[in-house]
C-alpha positions as a Python dict, from the first residue, in 0.01 Angstrom:
ca = {
    (1, 'M'): (0, 0, 0),
    (2, 'S'): (-226, 192, 216),
    (3, 'E'): (-593, 146, 213),
    (4, 'Y'): (-652, 500, 76),
    (5, 'E'): (-427, 421, -216),
    (6, 'K'): (-612, 93, -282),
    (7, 'Q'): (-939, 278, -294),
    (8, 'K'): (-798, 533, -515),
    (9, 'R'): (-670, 281, -763),
    (10, 'Q'): (-997, 101, -753),
    (11, 'K'): (-1168, 433, -854),
    (12, 'M'): (-926, 476, -1132),
    (13, 'I'): (-981, 125, -1279),
    (14, 'T'): (-1356, 173, -1246),
    (15, 'L'): (-1365, 508, -1442),
    (16, 'T'): (-1119, 367, -1715),
    (17, 'V'): (-1360, 78, -1742),
    (18, 'L'): (-1667, 288, -1766),
    (19, 'L'): (-1492, 518, -2014),
    (20, 'A'): (-1388, 232, -2228),
    (21, 'L'): (-1745, 98, -2227),
    (22, 'S'): (-1898, 422, -2322),
    (23, 'V'): (-1662, 452, -2621),
    (24, 'L'): (-1734, 112, -2713),
    (25, 'F'): (-2114, 166, -2727),
    (26, 'G'): (-2071, 477, -2908),
    (27, 'I'): (-1876, 298, -3181),
    (28, 'L'): (-2124, 9, -3172),
    (29, 'S'): (-2427, 237, -3202),
    (30, 'L'): (-2258, 433, -3497),
    (31, 'F'): (-2165, 94, -3671),
    (32, 'L'): (-2533, -35, -3618),
    (33, 'G'): (-2676, 297, -3726),
    (34, 'R'): (-2475, 288, -4046),
    (35, 'Y'): (-2553, -60, -4132),
    (36, 'P'): (-2926, -136, -4078),
    (37, 'K'): (-2877, -484, -4199),
    (38, 'A'): (-2730, -537, -3852),
    (39, 'G'): (-3086, -560, -3705),
    (40, 'F'): (-3081, -235, -3526),
    (41, 'T'): (-3228, -10, -3793),
    (42, 'S'): (-3172, 369, -3734),
    (43, 'P'): (-3413, 537, -4003),
    (44, 'V'): (-3275, 883, -3959),
    (45, 'L'): (-2910, 795, -4021),
    (46, 'F'): (-3010, 556, -4288),
    (47, 'Y'): (-3209, 835, -4451),
    (48, 'T'): (-2926, 1088, -4404),
    (49, 'D'): (-2694, 840, -4569),
    (50, 'S'): (-2906, 770, -4856),
    (51, 'V'): (-2977, 1129, -4928),
    (52, 'A'): (-2612, 1246, -4892),
}
């Protein structure tokens, strides 16, 4: 395996990890926003939830 291929693979792994993390944080913030009891209160989301 050449040096270029190694670097390319490393870049792919890094991108995949970053993507996975951002998705995870998105889900987490959604979850915490919908359930204020979790500690991180999101008043706007909670308000729209209670009104809807």
